[in-house]
N, C-alpha and C positions, 0 to 999 in steps of 0.2 A: 481440483479442476485442472485438467491438462491444458497448458498453453498452446495455442495454435499459432504457428509462425507463418506469416503471410508476406508475400512480395507483390507489389503493385506494378503493373506494366501498362502504361498509357502515355501517349506522346504529349498530353496536355498537363502541365504542372498543376493547374488549378483543380483538375479532376483528381489527380493523385492526392493533393492536399485534402480535398473534401472526403475522399475515401478513407484516408488515414485517420482523419478526425472522427469520422463515424465509427469505423471498426475498432479503434483503440478506446472508444468510450465503453467498450465491453471488457471486463477483466480477463476473459479467457483468450483474448486475441492481441497479438503484438505484431506490428508491421516491422519487418527486419530489413527491408530493402525496397528500392524503387528503381524503375528503369523506363526510359522513354522509347526504347526500341527492342526488337527481338534479339538483335546482336548483343546489346548491352546486358540483357537478362542472361543470356547463355555464357557471357564472360564471367559473371559474378555468382551464378546460382549455386555453385559448389561451395562458395564462401558463405552465402546466406543460409543454405540448408533449410529451405522453406517446407512447410507441410502443404501449403496451398499457394498457387500462383494465380492471382486475379488478373486476367489478361484481356485487353482490347484486341479484337480480331483485325482491326484496320490499323496497321502500324507503318511508320515511315521506314525507309531503308530498303535493303535488299530482300528481306523476308517478311511476310505478313504473319498474322497471328496463328493461322493454321499451320504454316510451315514451322513457325517457332514452337508450337505445341509438339509437333512431330519430333523435332530435334531435342526438345527438352525431355520428352518421355524416353528418348533413347539415351540421352546423356545423364539424366537425373530421374530415374524411374520412381523414386520415392515421393517426388513432389506431384501432387494432384493439380489439375488445371480447371479453373472456372472461367468460362468466357463471359465477358461483360461487353455487350455490343448493342447496336441499334438495329441489327438485322435478324429476322427470324425466318427467312425464306428456307424452304426445305433443303435446297442444294447446299446452302451454307451450314445449316445445322448438321446435315449428314456428313459433310466434309470435316467439320469440327469434331464430331463424335469419332469418325474414323481415325482422326489424328491422335485421339486420346483424351479429348476434353471430357470431364466427368460432370460438370455442371454448366448450365447455360442460362444467363439472366439478361434481360433487356435493360438498357440504360435508363429507361423511363419506368421501370418496375418499382414497386414499393421497396424501400431500403431494407425492410425486414426480410424480404425474399432473398436479397443478396446475403444478408447475415446467415440465413438458413442454408443457403447454397455453400457458403464457406465452411460452416460447421459440418454439413453433410459430407463435403469433399474430404475434410480432415479425417472422417471416419471411413473413407473409401466408398461412400454411397453417392449415387447419382441424384441430381436435382435439376429440374427444369421449371422455369416460371410458367404460369398458365398459358401465355401466348405461344411460347415455344412448344409446350405440350400439345397445344391445339394443332400446330403445324405438323407435329409428328404423327398425329392421328389420321393424316391423309393417306397418300399413296404409299408412304413408308411402311404401313402395316399390312400391305398385300403380301400373300404367301410367296415364297421363293422355293425353287427346287433346291434341295440340299446338295451341296457339292459332294459330300461323302456321308454315309450313314454313321451315326455315333452308336456306340454300344449302350446297353441299358444303364450301366454304371456311369458312363460319360454323360448321359442325359440327366442322371441324378446330380452330377457335379455342376452342370451348366447353369442352372438357375442361381446357384450360390455365387458363381463368378459374376453373373449379371448384377447381383446385389452388392458386389465389391467385398465379399467375405475373404478372409485370409485362408491360407492352406490349413492352419491350425483350427480355425473355426469350422471349415468344411469337414476336416477329419473328425472333429468331435460330433458334428451333426450326423455324419454318415457312419460313425463307429468304424473308421478305417485309419490307417497310419498316414502321417503327413507325407511320407515318401510315396505312398500309393496315390495320394491326391496329386502330388507333383507329376507323377506319370500320367494320370488322367488328364490333367490340365495341358500337358505337352501334347498329348494325343489329340485333344480337342482343337488346339490351335493349329496343329498340322493338318488335320482332316478338313477343317473349315477354311484353311488357307488364310489365317489371321496372324498378324504380326505380334500382337500383345493382348493382354487382358482387356485393355481399354476398348478394343474392337469387338469384344464379345457382346457388349450391349447392343450395338447397332445390328449385329447379325441376329440376335435373339428377337429384336423388334421386327425386323424385316421378315423373319421366318415365322412370326406369329407365336413363338414360344412364350413370349411375355408381352404385355401391352403397357403403354405409357401409364395407364391408371394403376398398374401394379408397382410402379416405381415410386420413389419419394417425391411425387409431384403434389404441390399444394396450390 
């Protein structure tokens, strides 16, 4: 069983202590660091090398959780982010997804949902708790005009990106080389005016290419 390295980011020590105790009760999870602010996380993330960062969106200091996520994804793209928050309004969910959050769980959700979100993020898969999924089923799923048309092959690659699959996995699924996949991914991001893979999910949802029910929502 592969160990999942987790960092906890919350300005309340008692919350971090409770999360650590819960997560480390499972043998596949190890908490490798804690931070009380986004700035503190960014200072030490390279040292901690986490697989998953469990992040409160409301943080003290100069940057909130959404901006922290944006900078983290730029500075340390290998670390996935799960938002743990009390808010599920559409605007905040969309902003978090655009920043690169892969999972979104309410603080009053069942603890087992949080565990599922952490494990899913470690695999590069999206996860939303039911309340967040319900929020995404509203205006977010209305069709958008495509900024630029994708080729047939790029459309084949797009769903794999949404589900967080690696270039190697996509190449195997489509029987093409990894270099070809890299080219298609770069073209998709350029044509859709997206900064990174994390933003592909929100685009696919808004364009109606995939629905929340097709993601790993429980």
